[in-house]
C-alpha positions as CSV (number, residue, x, y, z in Angstrom):
1,E,24.0,138.4,-47.2
2,H,24.3,136.5,-43.8
3,E,27.0,134.3,-45.4
4,E,29.1,137.1,-46.5
5,E,29.6,138.4,-43.4
6,R,31.5,135.4,-42.2
7,A,35.2,135.1,-43.3
8,V,35.9,131.8,-45.1
9,S,38.6,129.9,-43.2
10,R,41.9,129.2,-45.0
11,R,42.6,125.8,-45.2
12,P,40.4,123.0,-46.7
13,H,39.4,120.4,-44.6
14,A,36.5,117.5,-43.8
15,R,34.8,119.8,-41.2
16,G,34.5,122.7,-43.1
17,F,34.6,125.2,-40.3
18,T,35.1,129.2,-40.8
19,T,37.0,131.6,-39.1
20,A,35.4,134.8,-37.9
21,M,37.9,137.6,-37.2
22,S,37.5,140.9,-35.8
23,D,39.0,144.0,-37.1
24,S,40.6,144.6,-33.6
25,G,42.5,141.3,-33.7
26,S,41.6,140.4,-30.4
27,E,42.2,137.2,-29.1
28,D,38.9,137.3,-27.2
29,A,37.2,138.1,-30.7
30,R,38.5,135.2,-32.9
31,D,36.6,132.0,-33.0
32,L,35.8,129.3,-35.1
33,D,32.4,127.9,-36.2
34,L,32.5,124.5,-36.9
35,V,29.8,123.4,-39.2
36,G,28.3,120.3,-37.9
37,E,29.9,120.7,-34.5
38,E,27.0,118.9,-32.7
39,G,27.6,115.8,-34.7
40,D,25.5,115.8,-37.7
41,F,28.2,115.6,-40.4
42,A,30.9,113.9,-38.1
43,D,28.5,111.2,-37.3
44,W,27.7,110.4,-40.7
45,E,31.3,110.7,-41.7
46,E,32.1,107.9,-39.0
47,E,29.6,105.5,-39.9
48,H,30.4,106.0,-43.6
49,E,34.1,105.5,-42.7
50,E,33.6,102.2,-40.7
51,A,31.8,100.2,-43.6
52,R,34.8,99.8,-45.8
53,P,35.6,97.0,-48.1
54,T,39.1,95.8,-47.1
55,R,41.4,93.2,-48.8
56,C,42.6,90.3,-46.9
57,L,46.2,90.7,-45.7
58,F,47.5,87.5,-47.6
59,S,44.8,86.6,-50.2
60,S,42.9,88.4,-52.8
61,E,39.3,88.2,-51.0
62,T,37.7,91.5,-49.9
63,H,36.4,91.5,-46.4
64,P,33.4,94.4,-45.6
65,S,35.5,95.7,-43.1
66,P,39.0,95.9,-41.5
67,D,38.0,94.2,-38.3
68,A,36.6,91.5,-40.4
69,A,39.6,91.4,-42.4
70,L,42.0,91.1,-39.5
71,R,39.7,88.2,-37.7
72,H,39.8,86.3,-41.2
73,A,43.8,86.7,-41.0
74,A,43.8,85.2,-37.4
75,Q,41.4,82.2,-38.1
76,A,42.4,81.2,-41.5
77,F,46.0,82.1,-41.6
78,G,47.2,82.0,-37.9
79,F,48.3,85.8,-38.3
80,D,46.8,87.0,-34.8
81,L,47.7,90.9,-34.7
82,R,46.1,91.1,-31.2
83,A,48.6,88.2,-30.1
84,L,51.3,89.6,-32.0
85,Y,50.5,93.2,-30.5
86,R,51.1,91.4,-26.9
87,Q,53.8,88.9,-27.5
88,H,56.2,91.4,-29.1
89,D,55.2,94.3,-27.0
90,M,54.5,96.4,-29.8
91,D,54.1,100.3,-29.9
92,F,51.9,102.2,-32.5
93,Y,54.6,102.4,-35.2
94,A,55.8,98.6,-34.8
95,A,52.0,97.7,-35.3
96,M,51.9,99.6,-38.5
97,Q,55.2,98.2,-39.7
98,C,53.7,94.7,-38.7
99,L,50.9,95.2,-41.1
100,N,52.8,96.7,-43.9
101,F,55.3,93.8,-43.5
102,A,52.7,91.3,-43.5
103,R,51.4,93.0,-47.0
104,A,54.9,92.7,-48.4
105,C,55.1,89.2,-47.6
106,A,51.9,88.5,-49.1
107,Q,53.1,90.2,-52.3
108,E,56.0,87.9,-52.1
109,H,54.3,84.8,-52.0
110,A,51.3,85.8,-54.1
111,S,50.5,82.3,-55.0
112,D,50.4,80.7,-51.4
113,P,48.5,83.1,-48.7
114,A,49.6,80.3,-46.3
115,A,53.2,80.7,-46.9
116,A,52.9,84.5,-47.0
117,A,51.3,84.5,-43.5
118,A,53.9,82.1,-42.1
119,A,56.6,84.3,-43.5
120,A,55.3,87.1,-41.7
121,V,54.9,85.8,-38.6
122,A,58.4,84.1,-38.7
123,G,59.8,87.4,-39.9
124,I,58.1,89.6,-37.2
125,A,59.4,87.2,-34.2
126,R,62.8,88.1,-35.8
127,G,62.4,91.8,-35.8
128,A,62.3,91.9,-39.7
129,H,59.3,94.4,-39.8
130,R,61.0,96.9,-37.8
131,D,62.7,98.6,-41.0
132,E,61.7,102.3,-41.7
133,K,60.5,101.1,-45.0
134,Y,57.5,99.5,-43.7
135,L,56.2,102.8,-42.1
136,S,55.2,103.6,-45.6
137,P,51.6,101.8,-46.8
138,A,52.3,98.8,-48.6
139,L,48.7,99.2,-50.1
140,E,47.5,102.7,-50.8
141,D,44.4,103.8,-48.6
142,D,44.7,100.7,-46.7
143,P,41.9,100.8,-44.2
144,V,43.7,98.4,-41.7
145,L,46.3,101.1,-41.0
146,F,43.5,103.5,-39.4
147,D,41.3,100.7,-37.7
148,W,43.5,98.2,-36.5
149,E,43.5,99.7,-32.8
150,D,39.8,98.8,-32.4
151,F,40.9,95.2,-33.4
152,V,43.8,95.0,-30.9
153,G,41.5,96.8,-28.4
154,V,43.9,99.9,-28.0
155,G,41.5,102.7,-26.7
156,M,38.4,100.8,-27.7
157,D,35.6,100.2,-25.0
158,A,33.8,96.8,-24.4
159,D,30.6,98.1,-25.4
160,A,32.0,99.5,-28.9
161,L,33.8,96.0,-29.3
162,E,30.4,94.1,-28.7
163,D,28.5,96.5,-31.0
164,D,30.9,95.6,-33.8
165,Q,30.9,91.8,-33.3
166,A,26.9,92.0,-33.0
167,A,26.7,93.8,-36.3
168,E,29.1,91.4,-38.1
169,Q,27.1,88.5,-36.8
170,A,23.7,89.8,-38.2
171,A,25.4,90.6,-41.5
172,K,26.7,87.0,-41.6
173,R,23.2,85.5,-40.8
174,A,21.7,87.5,-43.8
175,Q,24.5,86.6,-46.0
176,E,23.9,82.9,-45.4
177,G,20.0,83.2,-45.6
178,G,19.3,82.8,-42.4
179,G,17.4,85.8,-41.8
180,S,14.3,86.1,-39.6
181,E,11.9,88.7,-39.1
182,D,14.2,90.2,-36.5
183,D,16.8,90.3,-39.2
184,A,14.3,91.7,-41.9
185,S,13.5,94.6,-39.2
186,V,17.1,95.4,-38.7
187,T,17.6,95.7,-42.5
188,A,14.5,98.0,-42.7
189,R,15.7,100.2,-39.9
190,L,19.1,100.3,-41.6
191,R,17.6,101.6,-44.7
192,A,15.7,104.2,-42.8
193,E,18.8,105.4,-41.4
194,V,20.8,105.5,-44.5
195,E,17.8,107.5,-46.0
196,T,17.8,109.8,-43.0
197,L,21.8,110.2,-43.3
198,R,21.4,111.0,-47.0
199,L,18.8,113.9,-46.1
200,R,21.3,115.2,-43.5
201,V,24.3,115.0,-46.1
202,L,22.0,116.7,-48.4
203,E,21.2,119.4,-45.8
204,M,25.1,120.1,-44.9
205,S,25.6,120.2,-48.6
206,Q,23.1,122.8,-49.0
207,R,24.7,124.5,-46.0
208,L,27.9,124.6,-47.5
209,G,26.6,126.1,-51.0
210,E,27.3,122.7,-52.8
211,T,23.6,121.0,-52.9
212,P,23.5,118.9,-56.5
213,E,20.7,120.4,-58.6
214,D,19.7,116.7,-59.3
215,E,19.3,116.0,-55.6
216,M,17.0,119.0,-55.2
217,D,13.6,117.1,-56.3
218,D,14.4,114.3,-53.1
219,A,15.3,117.2,-50.7
220,P,13.1,117.9,-48.0
221,A,10.9,121.0,-48.1
222,N,13.1,123.0,-45.7
223,V,16.4,122.3,-47.4
224,G,15.0,122.9,-51.2
225,A,13.6,126.2,-50.2
226,L,16.4,127.4,-48.4
227,A,18.7,126.6,-51.4
228,L,16.3,127.9,-53.7
229,G,15.9,131.2,-51.5
230,Q,19.8,131.5,-51.7
231,R,19.8,131.0,-55.1
232,A,17.3,133.7,-55.8
233,S,19.0,136.1,-53.4
234,S,22.2,135.6,-55.2
235,E,20.9,136.1,-58.6
236,D,18.7,139.2,-57.8
237,A,21.2,141.1,-55.9
238,P,22.3,144.2,-57.7
239,E,26.1,144.3,-58.9
240,K,28.4,146.5,-57.0
241,G,30.8,149.1,-58.7
242,G,28.7,149.2,-62.4
243,A,28.3,146.8,-65.3
244,N,32.0,146.4,-65.9
245,E,32.8,144.8,-62.2
246,K,32.8,141.0,-62.1
247,P,30.1,139.7,-59.7
248,K,31.6,138.8,-56.6
249,A,32.5,134.9,-56.2
250,P,30.0,132.9,-54.3
251,L,31.3,131.9,-50.7
252,R,32.0,128.2,-50.5
253,P,34.2,126.3,-47.9
254,R,37.7,126.1,-48.8
255,G,38.3,122.9,-50.4
256,A,34.8,122.0,-51.1
257,G,35.4,122.4,-54.7
258,E,33.9,120.8,-57.6
259,P,32.6,117.1,-58.5
260,K,36.0,115.5,-59.9
261,P,36.0,116.0,-64.0
262,A,35.6,113.2,-65.9
263,G,38.7,111.8,-67.2
264,K,41.0,113.3,-64.4
265,S,42.7,111.3,-61.6
266,A,41.7,112.2,-57.9
267,S,45.0,113.9,-57.3
268,Q,44.2,115.9,-60.3
269,A,40.7,117.1,-59.1
270,V,42.1,117.9,-55.5
271,D,44.9,120.2,-57.2
272,E,42.2,122.0,-59.4
273,N,39.8,122.4,-56.6
274,Y,42.9,123.3,-54.3
275,F,44.1,126.4,-56.8
276,G,40.2,127.2,-57.5
277,S,39.5,127.6,-53.9
278,Y,42.0,130.5,-53.8
279,S,40.0,132.4,-56.7
280,Y,37.6,133.8,-53.9
281,F,38.5,137.1,-52.4
282,D,37.2,136.2,-49.1
283,I,40.1,133.9,-48.2
284,H,42.8,136.8,-49.3
285,R,40.8,139.1,-47.0
286,V,41.2,136.5,-44.1
287,M,45.0,136.3,-44.7
288,L,45.6,140.0,-45.7
289,D,43.4,140.9,-42.2
290,D,46.0,138.6,-40.4
291,V,48.3,141.5,-39.1
292,A,50.9,139.0,-37.3
293,R,51.1,137.4,-40.9
294,T,51.2,140.1,-43.0
295,A,53.3,142.6,-41.0
296,A,55.7,139.8,-40.7
297,Y,56.6,139.6,-44.3
298,R,56.3,143.3,-44.8
299,V,59.2,143.8,-42.6
300,A,61.3,141.1,-44.0
301,L,60.9,142.5,-47.5
302,E,61.1,146.3,-46.8
303,Q,63.6,146.6,-44.0
304,N,66.3,144.3,-44.9
305,P,67.8,146.1,-48.0
306,S,70.9,143.6,-47.8
307,C,68.5,140.8,-48.8
308,V,66.0,142.6,-51.5
309,K,67.3,145.7,-52.6
310,G,68.7,145.4,-56.4
311,K,67.9,141.8,-56.3
312,R,65.8,139.5,-58.3
313,V,63.0,138.1,-56.3
314,L,60.7,135.2,-56.7
315,D,57.1,134.9,-55.0
316,I,55.7,131.5,-55.0
317,G,51.9,131.6,-54.8
318,C,51.3,135.3,-55.0
319,G,47.8,135.7,-54.4
320,T,46.6,139.1,-55.1
321,G,50.4,140.2,-55.2
322,I,50.8,141.5,-51.7
323,L,54.2,140.0,-51.1
324,S,55.6,141.1,-54.5
325,M,54.6,144.7,-53.9
326,F,56.6,144.7,-50.7
327,A,59.6,143.3,-52.3
328,A,59.1,146.2,-55.1
329,R,58.5,148.9,-52.7
330,G,61.7,147.3,-50.9
331,G,63.9,147.9,-53.7
332,A,63.8,144.6,-55.6
333,K,65.1,145.1,-59.2
334,K,62.6,142.5,-60.6
335,V,60.1,140.5,-58.8
336,V,58.4,137.4,-60.5
337,G,55.1,136.3,-58.7
338,V,53.7,132.9,-59.5
339,D,49.8,131.3,-58.7
340,G,48.2,128.6,-59.7
341,A,44.8,130.3,-59.8
342,A,44.1,132.1,-63.1
343,D,41.6,134.6,-61.7
344,I,43.8,135.7,-58.6
345,A,46.8,135.9,-61.0
346,A,45.1,138.4,-63.0
347,V,44.1,140.3,-59.9
348,A,47.9,140.3,-58.6
349,R,48.7,141.6,-62.1
350,A,46.3,144.4,-62.1
351,N,47.1,145.5,-58.4
352,A,50.9,145.4,-59.3
353,E,50.0,147.9,-62.4
354,H,47.6,150.0,-60.5
355,N,50.4,150.6,-57.7
356,G,53.1,151.8,-60.0
357,F,54.9,148.4,-60.3
358,R,54.2,147.6,-64.0
359,D,57.8,147.5,-65.0
360,V,59.1,145.6,-61.9
361,I,56.6,142.9,-61.3
362,T,55.7,140.1,-63.6
363,V,53.0,137.6,-62.7
364,V,53.0,134.1,-64.2
365,Q,50.0,131.9,-63.9
366,G,50.4,128.0,-63.8
367,K,51.3,125.2,-61.6
368,V,55.1,125.5,-60.6
369,E,55.8,122.1,-61.3
370,E,54.5,122.2,-65.0
371,L,55.9,125.7,-65.4
372,L,59.5,124.3,-64.2
373,K,59.4,121.5,-67.1
374,K,59.2,124.6,-69.5
375,A,61.7,126.8,-67.6
376,D,64.7,127.9,-69.5
377,V,67.8,125.9,-68.5
378,G,70.4,127.7,-70.7
379,G,71.7,131.2,-71.1
380,D,72.4,134.1,-68.7
381,E,72.0,133.0,-65.2
382,S,72.1,136.4,-64.1
383,G,68.5,136.8,-65.4
384,D,69.2,140.0,-66.9
385,D,67.8,139.3,-70.4
386,V,64.9,137.8,-68.9
387,N,61.4,139.0,-70.5
388,D,58.1,138.5,-69.7
389,Q,57.8,135.4,-72.2
390,N,60.6,133.4,-70.4
391,V,60.8,134.8,-66.8
392,L,61.8,131.4,-65.3
393,R,65.2,130.7,-65.9
394,K,67.3,128.2,-63.9
395,H,69.3,129.7,-60.6
396,S,68.2,133.3,-62.0
397,F,66.8,134.5,-58.6
398,D,68.7,135.9,-55.7
399,V,65.6,135.5,-53.3
400,L,62.4,133.2,-53.0
401,V,59.7,134.6,-50.6
402,S,56.3,132.4,-50.0
403,E,54.0,132.0,-47.6
404,W,53.2,128.5,-47.9
405,M,52.4,127.6,-44.3
406,G,49.2,125.4,-43.7
407,Y,47.5,124.0,-40.6
408,A,50.1,122.3,-38.3
409,L,52.8,123.9,-40.6
410,L,52.6,121.1,-43.3
411,F,49.0,120.6,-44.3
412,E,48.6,121.4,-48.2
413,S,52.0,120.1,-48.8
414,M,52.4,123.5,-50.6
415,F,56.2,123.3,-49.2
416,D,56.9,120.4,-51.5
417,T,56.2,122.8,-54.7
418,V,58.4,125.7,-52.8
419,I,61.0,123.3,-52.7
420,E,60.9,122.3,-56.2
421,A,61.2,126.0,-57.0
422,R,64.0,126.7,-54.7
423,D,66.4,124.0,-56.0
424,F,65.8,124.7,-59.7
425,L,65.4,128.7,-59.8
426,L,67.0,129.9,-56.9
427,K,70.7,130.8,-57.1
428,P,73.2,128.8,-55.0
429,G,73.2,130.3,-51.6
430,G,70.5,132.5,-52.4
431,A,68.0,133.5,-49.9
432,I,64.5,132.1,-48.9
433,L,62.1,133.7,-46.6
434,P,61.1,132.5,-44.0
435,D,64.4,130.3,-43.9
436,V,63.5,128.5,-40.5
437,A,60.6,126.9,-39.2
438,T,59.9,125.2,-36.0
439,L,57.2,122.8,-34.4
440,H,55.9,123.3,-30.9
441,V,53.5,121.2,-28.4
442,A,52.1,121.9,-25.1
443,G,49.1,120.5,-22.9
444,F,45.6,122.3,-23.2
445,G,43.1,122.1,-20.4
446,R,39.2,121.8,-20.7
447,N,38.6,125.4,-21.3
448,A,40.4,125.1,-24.3
449,T,37.6,122.9,-25.6
450,S,34.0,123.7,-26.0
451,L,32.9,121.6,-23.4
452,P,32.4,124.2,-20.8
453,F,29.7,126.0,-23.0
454,W,27.4,123.0,-22.5
455,D,27.6,122.8,-18.8
456,D,25.3,125.6,-18.3
457,V,23.0,126.7,-21.2
458,Y,20.6,129.1,-20.1
459,G,20.2,126.8,-16.9
460,F,19.9,123.6,-18.8
461,E,22.8,120.9,-18.8
462,M,23.6,119.2,-22.3
463,P,25.9,116.1,-21.3
464,C,24.7,114.2,-24.5
465,V,26.2,117.4,-26.7
466,Q,29.6,117.0,-24.6
467,K,29.7,113.2,-24.8
468,S,29.3,113.5,-28.9
469,L,31.9,116.5,-29.2
470,S,34.3,114.4,-27.0
471,E,33.8,111.2,-29.1
472,D,34.2,113.3,-32.3
473,A,37.3,115.2,-31.3
474,V,39.4,112.1,-30.8
475,K,39.0,111.1,-34.5
476,T,40.6,114.1,-36.1
477,A,42.8,116.8,-35.4
478,I,40.6,119.9,-34.3
479,V,41.9,123.4,-35.7
480,A,40.6,126.0,-33.5
481,P,42.4,129.0,-31.5
482,V,43.5,128.1,-28.2
483,K,44.3,131.1,-25.6
484,G,47.4,130.8,-23.8
485,A,45.6,131.2,-20.6
486,H,44.1,127.8,-21.4
487,V,47.4,125.8,-21.7
488,V,48.3,123.8,-18.8
489,T,51.7,123.1,-19.4
490,D,54.9,124.2,-20.4
491,S,55.7,124.2,-24.2
492,A,58.4,122.2,-26.0
493,E,60.0,122.7,-29.4
494,I,59.9,119.4,-31.0
495,K,61.0,119.8,-34.8
496,R,63.5,122.5,-36.6
497,L,63.5,122.9,-40.1
498,D,66.1,124.7,-42.5
499,L,63.9,125.9,-45.0
500,A,67.1,126.5,-47.2
501,S,68.3,122.8,-47.4
502,V,65.6,120.6,-46.2
503,T,64.2,118.3,-48.8
504,A,60.7,116.8,-49.4
505,K,61.3,113.5,-48.0
506,E,62.5,114.9,-44.8
507,L,58.8,116.6,-44.3
508,D,57.6,113.2,-43.4
509,F,59.4,112.7,-39.8
510,T,59.0,111.3,-36.2
511,A,60.1,114.2,-33.8
512,R,61.8,113.7,-30.9
513,E,60.5,112.9,-27.5
514,V,59.7,115.7,-25.3
515,V,58.7,116.1,-21.8
516,L,55.8,118.3,-20.6
517,T,55.2,119.5,-17.1
518,A,52.8,121.7,-15.3
519,R,53.3,125.4,-15.9
520,T,55.6,127.3,-13.4
521,D,54.7,130.9,-14.3
522,G,51.8,131.2,-11.6
523,V,49.3,130.2,-14.3
524,R,47.3,126.9,-13.8
525,G,45.4,127.2,-17.2
526,D,42.1,125.8,-15.6
527,E,41.1,129.4,-13.9
528,V,37.6,130.2,-14.1
529,D,36.8,132.0,-17.3
530,A,33.3,133.1,-18.2
531,S,34.4,133.6,-21.9
532,V,34.0,130.0,-22.5
533,T,30.5,129.7,-21.2
534,A,27.2,130.0,-22.9
535,G,26.9,133.6,-24.3
536,A,30.5,134.6,-22.7
537,G,28.9,134.4,-19.4
538,E,25.5,136.0,-20.2
539,G,23.9,132.7,-21.1
540,A,25.3,130.9,-18.1
541,T,23.1,131.1,-15.1
542,G,24.9,129.3,-12.4
543,L,22.2,127.1,-11.6
544,T,23.0,123.8,-12.9
545,Q,25.2,121.3,-11.1
546,R,27.9,121.3,-13.8
547,S,28.1,125.0,-13.4
548,V,28.9,125.3,-9.7
549,V,32.5,126.4,-9.1
550,V,34.2,124.2,-6.5
551,D,37.1,125.5,-4.7
552,V,40.1,123.5,-5.0
553,D,43.4,123.2,-4.0
554,A,45.7,125.8,-5.6
555,G,48.2,123.0,-5.5
556,G,46.6,120.3,-6.8
557,P,46.7,118.7,-10.1
558,V,45.4,120.0,-13.3
559,T,43.6,118.1,-15.9
560,V,45.4,117.6,-19.6
561,H,42.6,117.3,-22.4
562,G,45.2,117.0,-25.1
563,I,48.1,118.4,-27.2
564,V,48.1,121.6,-28.7
565,L,50.4,121.8,-31.8
566,W,51.8,125.2,-33.3
567,F,54.7,126.5,-35.5
568,D,56.9,129.5,-36.0
569,T,58.5,130.6,-39.2
570,L,61.9,132.8,-38.6
571,F,63.3,135.3,-40.6
572,S,66.6,134.5,-39.2
573,E,69.8,137.0,-39.5
574,R,71.1,134.7,-42.1
575,F,69.2,136.4,-44.7
576,S,67.5,139.3,-42.7
577,A,70.5,140.8,-41.6
578,E,69.1,144.3,-40.6
579,T,65.7,143.2,-39.1
580,P,65.3,139.7,-38.1
581,G,62.1,138.7,-37.3
582,V,59.5,135.6,-36.4
583,L,55.8,134.8,-37.2
584,S,54.3,132.9,-34.4
585,T,51.2,131.0,-34.3
586,S,51.8,130.1,-30.4
587,P,48.7,130.2,-28.2
588,H,50.5,132.7,-26.0
589,E,51.0,135.3,-29.0
590,R,48.3,137.1,-31.2
591,Q,46.1,134.8,-32.7
592,T,46.4,134.3,-36.5
593,H,44.5,132.7,-39.2
594,W,46.2,129.3,-38.6
595,A,44.8,129.3,-35.3
596,Q,46.4,125.9,-33.5
597,T,46.0,122.4,-33.9
598,M,44.3,120.2,-31.2
599,L,45.2,116.6,-30.6
600,H,42.7,115.3,-27.9
601,F,43.2,112.4,-25.7
602,P,40.7,109.8,-25.6
603,E,40.7,110.1,-21.4
604,P,42.1,113.2,-19.6
605,I,45.3,113.0,-17.7
606,S,45.7,114.4,-14.2
607,L,49.2,116.0,-13.9
608,C,50.8,117.5,-10.5
609,V,51.5,120.7,-10.2
610,P,55.1,121.3,-9.1
611,N,55.5,121.8,-5.4
612,G,51.7,121.2,-4.9
613,S,49.9,118.6,-3.2
614,K,49.6,115.4,-5.3
615,T,45.6,115.1,-4.8
616,A,43.3,116.6,-2.2
617,K,43.7,113.2,-0.2
618,N,47.2,112.5,-1.4
619,E,45.7,109.2,-2.9
620,T,48.0,107.1,-5.1
621,S,45.6,104.1,-6.5
622,G,44.4,103.8,-9.9
623,A,46.5,103.9,-13.3
624,L,49.2,106.5,-13.4
625,G,47.5,109.8,-14.8
626,S,44.0,109.3,-13.3
627,T,42.6,111.8,-10.7
628,S,43.4,109.5,-8.0
629,N,47.0,109.1,-9.1
630,P,48.4,112.1,-10.9
631,C,51.3,111.9,-12.9
632,A,54.6,113.9,-12.7
633,S,55.0,114.8,-16.5
634,I,53.8,113.3,-20.0
635,K,56.3,112.2,-22.2
636,V,55.0,113.3,-26.0
637,R,56.3,112.0,-29.4
638,V,54.5,113.3,-32.6
639,G,55.1,112.4,-36.2
640,M,53.9,113.6,-39.4
641,A,53.6,112.3,-43.0
642,K,51.8,113.2,-46.3
643,C,48.7,111.6,-46.9
644,A,49.1,108.5,-49.2
645,E,45.4,108.7,-50.2
646,E,45.1,110.1,-53.9
647,E,41.9,111.8,-52.6
648,R,43.5,113.4,-49.6
649,V,46.7,114.1,-51.8
650,R,47.2,117.6,-49.9
651,G,46.2,116.1,-46.5
652,L,48.4,115.4,-43.5
653,D,48.0,112.4,-41.0
654,V,49.7,113.3,-37.4
655,S,50.7,110.4,-34.9
656,L,50.9,111.0,-31.3
657,E,52.6,109.0,-28.8
658,Y,52.1,109.8,-24.9
659,V,53.0,108.1,-21.8
660,C,52.4,109.4,-18.1
661,V,55.6,109.5,-15.8
662,G,55.3,109.3,-12.2
663,A,57.5,111.1,-9.5
664,G,60.1,108.4,-9.5
665,G,60.6,108.0,-13.1
666,E,58.0,105.1,-13.5
667,E,56.1,104.9,-16.6
668,G,52.2,104.1,-17.2
669,E,50.9,102.6,-20.4
670,R,52.2,103.9,-23.5
671,K,49.5,104.9,-25.9
672,A,49.4,106.2,-29.5
673,R,46.8,107.6,-31.9
674,M,46.5,108.8,-35.5
675,Y,45.1,111.7,-36.3
676,R,43.9,113.3,-39.7
677,V,44.4,117.1,-40.6
């Protein structure tokens, strides 16, 4: 019952957070509950991923980790990525191209690893690796593409490097049979840690509602009791609405899904879980309760008669049928809704019939890509003779509407499906709603993070929690609502997509570089805000050292903790002539269920306020962007690409390049990171 009070977050991702949204829709009342935020699941995920077998760059040999593979390439074949990175002054993308180029050379010289390595080094020296084709992975799910920065030393501290080297040496000693009592102790300790982690995963699985029954016998008492208690309460609860009403589907995190069915590929399993996750009413309530989202579509479909009235409308991903019914109420001649989830497609049909649109709305269940293979390519393209058995005909629709957007706009890869439907089913020159999408970035301050909460928890400091959260935040993109008051820089548009013509290939891109400076609207973004402290101020006592508010120079620098990313979709005058509109997910606008996407810096950047003092003491020592040497601006470039891993086929990889710029135009060290969404 407690879980049913929480609205399930819309998009699937590894961290399984949920979104609690108030009926009032106020920004203050919206927040994300990040399951495992204190590190339980995130810590396990980190340790699990670090021990990934990695194929040698040039031979068929497999190494225990990316670091070991890269070290072997340097020692055995003379391909030293560390040296190459510095020798050729590589940036993030050049290093990725370098690795993919090396793998391509290995394929070309498959029988001679030494020759492959020599060809790779020579090719890199003449710049052959800088071809855009080497931005695509040469080896699917290649661990070195995610972990090469640790080997090179980009963003890695000395302690972490020393730990990795010590662990590898211990493993090598054990493999050579030279283990001592100390090695045996280490092995026992590691086994104990693995068991502890397994139980923690069980706890997390239970918390997410997916504890395997065959694991329950091994689970600690509190896990088993809690899981069984939930199962009992679910089975004993009376059904609402009488015997003919289906019992409400159990809550589960978006994307959690079922185990991969036997005989199915990982991508098929991902798709089945993806569509299955939309069969639960909680997610549809979250979307419908998002007024900014739903009202924007209602206006577009009901207040633009030149686009909709008397037209044939195609609704991709129709869900409960809300957009189809908006189109019907807006005067559409015929509306066809398509949804991949069988249960929810049946709901859409029932909703259309109940609201008097039985003769106008037809709902088709199935995956669009599969339905298009069976679609009619002949006959009257006007679509006038299309019946319920053959509603999809080539170039027979005047309007295509879809609410396809995911976190950071492109997560879930649903727009690839919309593009296929657009190109096959929409008439030439037909309308697509929305028809433009834009991506934007800005810098966020400390108040946008969860760190202030732990400064003063009922009079106690908890810096170890802050350290854990900070370390975890740089490993993956964090989806969370960011208040406009917590944005510390101006914003910039980085990408504009024409949804009427963009191709699926163009959805993988590197956006143009933009320059961010401190805000000039009178808001710093780091003002004291009780709402970010424990109990929204009620749990913060002001007694801890960290909670003491220090008066700072109003013209002093602001601290940028990372980049916040969001999107807008436009219903432009091109197709919405009477009433154009914008659906914005900006932190400066009403919050939506998409929230914003946060890309944390490993180290915060100190940024000068225009016309302000450089620092309290006007010091200029230290690295550019440090507290003692604030920068004047930050150059930022973002890239996006669909995940190449079959298990994350609907995932999104985001790259971030950034560099601090001084008042005289001088640049600091250019840095780059990759984030998973």
